C-alpha beads as a LAMMPS data file, in Angstrom:
LAMMPS data file: protein, C-alpha beads

183 atoms
182 bonds

1 atom types
1 bond types

-500.0 500.0 xlo xhi
-500.0 500.0 ylo yhi
-500.0 500.0 zlo zhi

Masses

1 110.0

Atoms # bond

1 1 1 -2.043 -17.653 26.114
2 1 1 -3.572 -15.596 23.040
3 1 1 -1.260 -15.639 19.920
4 1 1 -0.318 -12.185 18.490
5 1 1 -2.497 -10.952 15.514
6 1 1 -1.094 -11.134 12.332
7 1 1 -0.395 -7.986 10.634
8 1 1 0.314 -8.847 6.821
9 1 1 1.466 -6.030 4.603
10 1 1 1.255 -5.282 1.130
11 1 1 3.071 -3.086 -0.532
12 1 1 5.226 -2.242 -3.838
13 1 1 5.394 0.184 -6.037
14 1 1 2.695 2.371 -7.600
15 1 1 0.613 0.583 -10.190
16 1 1 2.224 -2.996 -8.841
17 1 1 -1.085 -4.453 -7.883
18 1 1 -1.091 -3.876 -3.894
19 1 1 -4.587 -2.622 -3.672
20 1 1 -5.855 -5.696 -5.709
21 1 1 -3.642 -8.396 -4.033
22 1 1 -4.771 -6.808 -0.342
23 1 1 -8.476 -6.811 -0.898
24 1 1 -7.964 -10.623 -2.409
25 1 1 -5.999 -12.250 0.866
26 1 1 -8.777 -10.317 2.817
27 1 1 -11.412 -11.901 1.273
28 1 1 -9.520 -15.409 1.581
29 1 1 -8.450 -15.011 4.930
30 1 1 -11.519 -13.277 6.076
31 1 1 -9.543 -10.184 7.755
32 1 1 -10.241 -6.844 6.993
33 1 1 -7.838 -4.492 4.878
34 1 1 -6.824 -1.325 6.080
35 1 1 -5.425 0.984 3.169
36 1 1 -3.191 4.259 3.932
37 1 1 -4.506 5.508 0.150
38 1 1 -8.084 5.236 1.371
39 1 1 -7.012 7.120 4.601
40 1 1 -5.708 9.937 2.654
41 1 1 -9.038 9.885 0.335
42 1 1 -11.174 10.512 3.492
43 1 1 -8.566 13.384 4.684
44 1 1 -8.830 15.088 0.862
45 1 1 -12.777 14.498 1.174
46 1 1 -12.698 16.420 4.541
47 1 1 -10.963 19.212 2.975
48 1 1 -12.867 19.309 -0.462
49 1 1 -9.793 20.768 -1.953
50 1 1 -7.548 18.861 -4.874
51 1 1 -4.467 17.167 -3.135
52 1 1 -1.897 19.798 -4.066
53 1 1 -3.910 22.388 -2.447
54 1 1 -3.607 20.185 0.977
55 1 1 -1.793 21.285 4.241
56 1 1 2.131 20.775 3.690
57 1 1 2.063 18.316 6.539
58 1 1 -0.734 15.948 5.074
59 1 1 1.183 13.095 4.172
60 1 1 2.697 13.066 7.905
61 1 1 -0.835 13.352 9.506
62 1 1 -2.483 10.451 7.396
63 1 1 0.682 8.113 7.713
64 1 1 0.531 8.648 11.823
65 1 1 -3.079 8.016 11.653
66 1 1 -2.558 4.895 9.484
67 1 1 0.110 3.281 12.040
68 1 1 -2.296 4.380 15.073
69 1 1 -5.501 2.673 13.666
70 1 1 -3.285 -0.389 12.814
71 1 1 -1.713 -0.327 16.424
72 1 1 -5.246 -0.266 17.401
73 1 1 -6.505 -3.261 15.895
74 1 1 -3.158 -4.994 16.975
75 1 1 -3.423 -4.295 20.339
76 1 1 -7.050 -5.433 20.388
77 1 1 -6.061 -8.838 18.735
78 1 1 -7.416 -8.122 15.650
79 1 1 -5.171 -9.425 12.654
80 1 1 -5.211 -7.377 9.513
81 1 1 -4.172 -6.595 6.366
82 1 1 -2.288 -3.498 5.285
83 1 1 -1.698 -1.855 2.499
84 1 1 0.686 1.098 1.327
85 1 1 3.624 2.159 -1.054
86 1 1 6.736 1.279 1.381
87 1 1 9.083 4.123 2.274
88 1 1 11.871 3.288 4.667
89 1 1 12.215 6.283 6.426
90 1 1 8.498 5.780 7.137
91 1 1 8.400 2.127 7.609
92 1 1 11.511 1.520 9.279
93 1 1 11.042 2.715 12.645
94 1 1 7.048 1.410 12.742
95 1 1 7.580 -2.236 11.692
96 1 1 9.485 -2.784 15.180
97 1 1 6.728 -1.586 16.648
98 1 1 4.312 -3.677 14.714
99 1 1 5.994 -6.572 15.974
100 1 1 5.958 -5.621 19.435
101 1 1 2.181 -6.273 19.382
102 1 1 1.640 -8.302 16.329
103 1 1 3.137 -10.654 13.716
104 1 1 4.246 -8.916 10.612
105 1 1 4.691 -10.431 7.594
106 1 1 5.417 -8.319 4.437
107 1 1 4.397 -9.036 0.861
108 1 1 6.279 -7.770 -1.613
109 1 1 4.486 -7.102 -5.144
110 1 1 6.988 -7.510 -7.621
111 1 1 6.085 -6.112 -11.457
112 1 1 8.065 -4.996 -14.002
113 1 1 8.978 -1.123 -13.657
114 1 1 7.655 0.108 -17.203
115 1 1 4.413 -2.364 -16.740
116 1 1 3.595 -0.778 -13.403
117 1 1 4.269 2.863 -14.815
118 1 1 1.917 2.030 -17.445
119 1 1 -0.798 0.413 -14.762
120 1 1 -0.235 3.527 -12.539
121 1 1 -1.080 5.665 -15.356
122 1 1 -3.814 3.791 -16.798
123 1 1 -5.336 3.920 -13.212
124 1 1 -5.416 7.909 -13.468
125 1 1 -6.442 8.365 -17.027
126 1 1 -9.681 5.817 -16.345
127 1 1 -10.753 7.902 -13.030
128 1 1 -10.180 11.264 -13.252
129 1 1 -11.242 11.740 -9.591
130 1 1 -7.913 10.048 -9.063
131 1 1 -5.993 13.465 -9.602
132 1 1 -8.461 15.216 -7.458
133 1 1 -7.253 12.879 -4.462
134 1 1 -3.832 11.537 -4.836
135 1 1 -2.465 14.720 -7.387
136 1 1 -0.703 11.903 -9.793
137 1 1 2.341 13.402 -10.873
138 1 1 2.445 10.596 -13.650
139 1 1 -1.126 11.605 -15.316
140 1 1 -0.308 15.193 -15.050
141 1 1 3.158 14.620 -17.001
142 1 1 1.435 12.520 -19.731
143 1 1 -1.184 14.581 -20.273
144 1 1 1.412 17.856 -20.841
145 1 1 3.850 15.403 -23.274
146 1 1 2.009 12.765 -24.230
147 1 1 4.713 10.033 -22.781
148 1 1 4.568 8.001 -19.863
149 1 1 7.065 9.119 -17.390
150 1 1 9.914 6.913 -16.326
151 1 1 9.294 5.205 -13.207
152 1 1 10.806 6.265 -9.925
153 1 1 13.380 3.923 -8.432
154 1 1 11.977 1.369 -5.993
155 1 1 13.768 -0.245 -3.254
156 1 1 11.682 -2.936 -1.737
157 1 1 12.050 -3.499 2.366
158 1 1 14.257 -5.441 3.680
159 1 1 13.633 -5.562 7.608
160 1 1 13.738 -8.466 9.759
161 1 1 10.444 -9.622 9.076
162 1 1 9.254 -12.759 6.733
163 1 1 8.985 -11.033 3.456
164 1 1 7.781 -12.641 0.115
165 1 1 7.816 -11.348 -3.286
166 1 1 4.785 -12.076 -5.446
167 1 1 4.858 -11.374 -9.079
168 1 1 1.635 -9.177 -9.726
169 1 1 2.321 -9.230 -13.643
170 1 1 -0.458 -11.721 -14.733
171 1 1 -1.591 -14.450 -12.645
172 1 1 0.016 -14.250 -9.075
173 1 1 3.274 -16.017 -8.325
174 1 1 3.156 -17.846 -5.811
175 1 1 -0.671 -17.882 -5.901
176 1 1 -2.803 -16.920 -3.423
177 1 1 -3.457 -20.165 -1.848
178 1 1 0.467 -20.631 -1.679
179 1 1 0.591 -17.534 0.107
180 1 1 -2.020 -18.546 2.266
181 1 1 -0.095 -21.439 3.481
182 1 1 3.027 -19.524 3.653
183 1 1 1.051 -17.097 6.678

Bonds

1 1 1 2
2 1 2 3
3 1 3 4
4 1 4 5
5 1 5 6
6 1 6 7
7 1 7 8
8 1 8 9
9 1 9 10
10 1 10 11
11 1 11 12
12 1 12 13
13 1 13 14
14 1 14 15
15 1 15 16
16 1 16 17
17 1 17 18
18 1 18 19
19 1 19 20
20 1 20 21
21 1 21 22
22 1 22 23
23 1 23 24
24 1 24 25
25 1 25 26
26 1 26 27
27 1 27 28
28 1 28 29
29 1 29 30
30 1 30 31
31 1 31 32
32 1 32 33
33 1 33 34
34 1 34 35
35 1 35 36
36 1 36 37
37 1 37 38
38 1 38 39
39 1 39 40
40 1 40 41
41 1 41 42
42 1 42 43
43 1 43 44
44 1 44 45
45 1 45 46
46 1 46 47
47 1 47 48
48 1 48 49
49 1 49 50
50 1 50 51
51 1 51 52
52 1 52 53
53 1 53 54
54 1 54 55
55 1 55 56
56 1 56 57
57 1 57 58
58 1 58 59
59 1 59 60
60 1 60 61
61 1 61 62
62 1 62 63
63 1 63 64
64 1 64 65
65 1 65 66
66 1 66 67
67 1 67 68
68 1 68 69
69 1 69 70
70 1 70 71
71 1 71 72
72 1 72 73
73 1 73 74
74 1 74 75
75 1 75 76
76 1 76 77
77 1 77 78
78 1 78 79
79 1 79 80
80 1 80 81
81 1 81 82
82 1 82 83
83 1 83 84
84 1 84 85
85 1 85 86
86 1 86 87
87 1 87 88
88 1 88 89
89 1 89 90
90 1 90 91
91 1 91 92
92 1 92 93
93 1 93 94
94 1 94 95
95 1 95 96
96 1 96 97
97 1 97 98
98 1 98 99
99 1 99 100
100 1 100 101
101 1 101 102
102 1 102 103
103 1 103 104
104 1 104 105
105 1 105 106
106 1 106 107
107 1 107 108
108 1 108 109
109 1 109 110
110 1 110 111
111 1 111 112
112 1 112 113
113 1 113 114
114 1 114 115
115 1 115 116
116 1 116 117
117 1 117 118
118 1 118 119
119 1 119 120
120 1 120 121
121 1 121 122
122 1 122 123
123 1 123 124
124 1 124 125
125 1 125 126
126 1 126 127
127 1 127 128
128 1 128 129
129 1 129 130
130 1 130 131
131 1 131 132
132 1 132 133
133 1 133 134
134 1 134 135
135 1 135 136
136 1 136 137
137 1 137 138
138 1 138 139
139 1 139 140
140 1 140 141
141 1 141 142
142 1 142 143
143 1 143 144
144 1 144 145
145 1 145 146
146 1 146 147
147 1 147 148
148 1 148 149
149 1 149 150
150 1 150 151
151 1 151 152
152 1 152 153
153 1 153 154
154 1 154 155
155 1 155 156
156 1 156 157
157 1 157 158
158 1 158 159
159 1 159 160
160 1 160 161
161 1 161 162
162 1 162 163
163 1 163 164
164 1 164 165
165 1 165 166
166 1 166 167
167 1 167 168
168 1 168 169
169 1 169 170
170 1 170 171
171 1 171 172
172 1 172 173
173 1 173 174
174 1 174 175
175 1 175 176
176 1 176 177
177 1 177 178
178 1 178 179
179 1 179 180
180 1 180 181
181 1 181 182
182 1 182 183
């Protein structure tokens, strides 16, 4: 019997270091990484208009495709890492579906709210194209007021799936090697 493929879910608030951790784990584990934001960037690129000018159903279209792609990998016995901000209304129904065809494991990138907000802002300021593709309201707010917008509340996932919290404020804690042993 073939084991179910792994589905390592890396999530957290904006600026928490999800993408960086997911890519490092992908390299260490020799697993593909699927990023919801990268799919959205491809969608924006196709339309050729700013994020704010996209059709109102954009997030739903991209999220649906994201989960279809993930399920396609899992149904074909390909373990992978997926990376996206966790939204309960979107993920709560999807994770049990992932568990039917794969072995989900959630990694929550844990970081101080203010540090994450500063990172998120800096990422947008460092790359002006990011605002075009993601409509980062934190960057627009900063340009208008000179102040960093306060972080929105973040509720980490609490699902019946193995979950660990990884501090991403500096060196990872637990470390990449410790995470690998937990998987």
